[in-house]
Residue, then its C-alpha position, 0 to 999 in steps of 0.5 A: m223096330a222096338p226100342t232097346i231097353p238099357k240094362k240095369m246099372p250096378s249100384k254104387v253101394s254094391e261096388i263099395s261092398k265088394e271093395h270092402l270084402s276084398l280088403a277084408k279078405s286080404y287082411a284075413s290072409r295077412l293074419d294067417l301068415g303068423a301070430g299077429d302084426m309082429d310077424w311083419m317085423r320078422g327079419k329085423i334086428l332090434l337095437r336096445p339101449e344099454d339103460q333100457l328099463q327091464l320089465t317083467e313078462a306080466e308088465l310087458q303083456e299089460e295093455f294100455a289104451r291110447v286115445l288120439t284126439i284131434h283139435n281143429t284150431r279153425i273151428p271156434d269153441s262155445l258158440v252161442e246165439w241169442s234166442w228172442k223166443l227164449r230171451e236167453f243165449i243158447r249154445l250152438p252145435p259145433p260146426p263140422h270139420l269138413v273143409t271144401l276146397l273146390d266144388i266143380t260139377g262134372t260134365i263127363l258121362y259114362k257110356d253105359s249110363e242112361e243119360a249117355k244112351v239117350q244122347l246116343a239114341g238120337g236126342t229122344i228120351t222115354e218116360d222109363q228112362e226119365e224115371a230111371t234118371d230121376e231115381k239115379l239123381k235121388r240115389d246120388k243125393t242120398e249117397e252124398e248125404a251118407e258120406y258125412e256119417e261116421a264109418e261103422e266098425v270093421d266087423e259090421i261092415d264085413k257082415t253087411v258086405e257078405a249079406l249084400a253079395e248073397a243078395e246080388r247072386e240071388h238077384e242075378l239067378e232070377a230071370e228078368p221078365e220080358p216086356e209085353e207088347d202092349e207096354v212096348e206100344k205105350i212107350k212114346p218118345k219125348k223130346i229132350p228140353n234144351q237146358f240152355n233155353f229155359c229152366e223152371r224150378a220151384a223153391l220155398t223161401y225162408d220165413n223170417p220170424m217176427r221179433d218184438m223189441s222195446t226201447q226207450t228214447i227221448p222224443p225229438p223236439t218239435a216246433t210249429f212252423n207256418a209259412n206261405v210259399l208263393q211264386w214271387t217269394i221264390f223269385d225274390e229269393y233267387q234274385e237275392d242269392y244271385a246278387q249276393q254271389q255277385r258281390e262276393k265275386e267283386k270282393e275277391k277281385k278287389v282284395p289286394v295281396t298284401q304282405p303281413k305287417k311287422e306288428d302282426v308278426k310281432k304279436k303272433a310271435q309273442m302269443e306263440s312264445s307265451a303259449m310255449t312259456n305256459r307249457m314250459l311252466q307246467a312241465a317245470k311244475t311237474l318236475e318240481r313236484m317229482v323232485n320234492q317227492n323224492i326229497f321228502d319221501d320219508i315224510s310222505q310215507d309217514y304222512r300216509y301210513w305211519d301210526d304211533p304204536s305206543d298208543e296201544f299202551k297209553e290209554g287216554e293219551g295221544s301224540l302229534l307227529p311233525l311232518w312238513k313245514f311251509c314257508y315263503e321267504k318274503t313273509k318270514k316277518h309276517d304273522i299268519t292271520d288265517m288259514c283255510f282248506n279248499s273244499r274240493y282239493y283236500d291237499l290245497f290250503a290258503v294262508a293269509f300273511g298279515s300283522l297281529s301287532f298294531n305297533s308293527q311296521i309291516t305295511n303290505g301283505t300276501v296270500c299264498l296257496f300251498s299244496l302238500k305235493n310241493p312243500s318247498y314253494p307256494e303254488w300261487i302268490c298274491p301280494t297285497e298293498s295292506p296286511v291280509m287279516c282273513l280269507d275264505f274259499n267258496a264251497q260251490h266255486p272252489h276257485l274263488l277266494v275272498i280276503g279282508t285286509m287291515d285297511g278295511a277293504v275286501a277283494v275276491y280273487n280267482v286262483m285260476l288266473p294270475p294274481s295281478t288284479p282281483q276279480y272284485k274289489s271294494n271302493d277305497v273311499v265309500q265301500k269299505h270298513g272303518g277298520l281292519v276286517w277280522e273275519i269274512r265268510w261266504a253266504p248263500d247265494t241271493e235270490e237272483g243267483n249272485l254270490a254273496f259274503f259277510s264281513v265283520s270289522i272293528d268298526g262294529k259293522i256287519n256288512h253283506w257284500v253281493l257280487n254283481q256283474n261289474d261291481l260289489g254291492l254293499t249292505t250293512v246288516m247290523t251295527l253292534f251297539l254296547d249295552r251301556p249308557p251313552i257318553p257325552g262327546p267333544d261337542g256335548t252330544m251323547i254318543t252311543l258306544k259301538g262294539c268291535g267285532t272280532c269273529i263271526a259264525f253262521h248257524p249250520a242249519d239256518q244261514n240267517v242266524f249268526l253269532v258275533g264275538t267282540e273285543e269286550g268279550t260279549m257274544y251276540k246272536c243275531n239274524t239277518a232279517y233284523s238290523s237292530i235287535y239281538m236274538r240273544t246276548y251272552h253278557e260277559a261270556h269272556t273277559m277279553p276279546v273273543y278270537r273264534i266261535v265255531f259250531n259243532k259239525y254234528n250238532s248245530s246247537i253246540f258251539a265253542s269259543c276261545s278268548g284271550d282270557w285263557r279259557i275255552k268254553i262250550w255252549e249250547d244254544e238257548r242256554p246262558e251258561p256254558l256246559f264246559m269250560f277249560d282254563l289253559g293259563v295262557p291266551i288262546g288264539d284259535v279253536q276248531w272242532a274235528p270233522y271226524s268226531s263230535t267230541v274232539l276239539a283242538c286249540v293253539s295258544n301263545d306258549g307254542k302248544v297244540t292242545v287236543f280235547d276229547l270229551n268222550v275220553n276225559k271231560y276235565r283234561p286234554i288228551c294231548s298237549q304238545q309243544v310245536v314251536s319254541k315258547r320264547k321265540n314263537k307263538l301259535t296263531r291259527l289252526a285248521f283241520n283237514n276234512t279228509l285225512p287225519f292231520i292239522i296245520v298250525g301257523d305261528d307269528k314267524g310266517t311258518v305253517n307246521t303240519l302235524k299228524l294225529s295219532p290213533n288215540l286222537r281220532i277214535k271213532v265210535k263203534p256201533t253195536k249190533k243194534q246200531l249197524h244200520l245207523s250212519h256215522t253222522e247219526l252215531e256221532s250225534m248220539k254219542l254227543e247227546k249222551l255226553l251232554s245229558f250228564v252235564r245239562e241242568p234243567p232251566v227251572l228246578i221245580p220241587p215236587k209237591d208234598i202230599r200229606t196223608v191223613t191218618 
């Protein structure tokens, strides 16, 4: 019996085409009922509101295109991916909107399908059936891919459906040829493979592209290690480890369970209470600053933002705005002998309370740290046994503060610790000056890395102190001897007179060079490398004690000095005569150069006035002279500029520090020209000062030109 050949199954595309054709016909028949879609609404009563807008016929017939778009919030926008090939980010196409909820492969077959007929035939399959099955699988796969494409327009679908219908009718009319006998004989049955036993498939894996990426890293540290591992060494290690474990077990057995002692409990309670006290003090300090900020809110606003508007109409004149007043209740009878701003925290400054009168009955002193955040009380208070005469902060270590006292001793404090005891203090018998210490300054570190500082006293000695590990090292750098003949002493021996040092200033460019002022009015230029030779002597620089010598911030060869002979003098290095001299008619206690300008300096005097000079504006008169305290009751002693903000602090002989803000005319900065835009502020200030000094300098030796006689 010849094998039965199954009939050809109708394709899925033809079924879809017929379905679309029937839908198109029904749509056409529906349109034949009337003029359009509005006929479907025939028989309904439309209710119109009373306030409906009345439109004309042309407006009603006007067509408006509406575009409806969808936005899927689950699909991310603007996806990018790094391309190692292009070395840049590339934009990815948006993902499809299809969401597959469930995908299950069916196991039910149609009765008329090829696979069903093969199973019904008794478990055999022919080559033609296998080919038909493969074609069907390929066709199904193609149809699944075509489902993701966009649908065509209705007109094009209709045309395609009609063409496919005509092709099917023609195909059915054609007679199918019967298979020949030879072909029938060639058909051989083939056994169906059992899908549950074996399945052989070929696949191509994705080849990952090669990527090159470079990086830099620090190589791990390496070390060379050599050792010999022997059997007896391993045995000894095991024995030692076992013995150690046994010893630990015995210790655990022997340790008795005892209750803690009462002393330990008390110590623990004290430690907890001290920690709680520190936290409470920190919280109280924060609260105190908040209260002070609310109390002095007006002053805080003026301190930051106020500028005197009248300066626009006063050319060459300025003013000072009083701000806070800092004082300590226990030091109202002390004189302010020195002040210094911290190098790191611009709102923190130290004040030394001592005595400038030798007839005073004050025997103690105090060092206080004040902050602009709390004007009502000092941040740090350190009482001393002797009046404090000078102090200085370390620039590299801002927590270290060095002081000099009236009894000739020096001490170094750490302001981060309680002020009960200093970190370093000189010996009361051997390591100390013979009189009060007038000024003290930090020096560069030694070659061994130890901190060091210099001090000058009325005993005529300049000492160099080094902070060793446990004590202070002392070296006398120079002893000031007066340029006068020796005088006979009580026992007839000749005594060389010593000068009384009052101030010291180190050269900004060369820390080995320094200037010293004396009570006799003479100034000496010295070097730390020579202990008995002066580099230069300024004879009769002043006629009374020199109270301060300070170098210019922008030109290290220019320095200023003030004295009790009512004069301020501006000097240039290597010149015996001063370049400028100002006579105020009253003793001057202190003078300082401004940190923001090379031509501005200020001074305080005994009549309670603060005087500010700007040599670039007026070389003969001050641009500001303002009364700060009462002339009869108080006198000003010290002055200090803030390095960051435009204000100064001045101290008086009643233990009060006054804060004054400079008006715009007192802090005028140089404006660069178009050709000077590349220059820094320091270079511009140096050029401004150099231009000013060129008008007052005189050549050291005047050499007249030679006369040239001409013979006629």
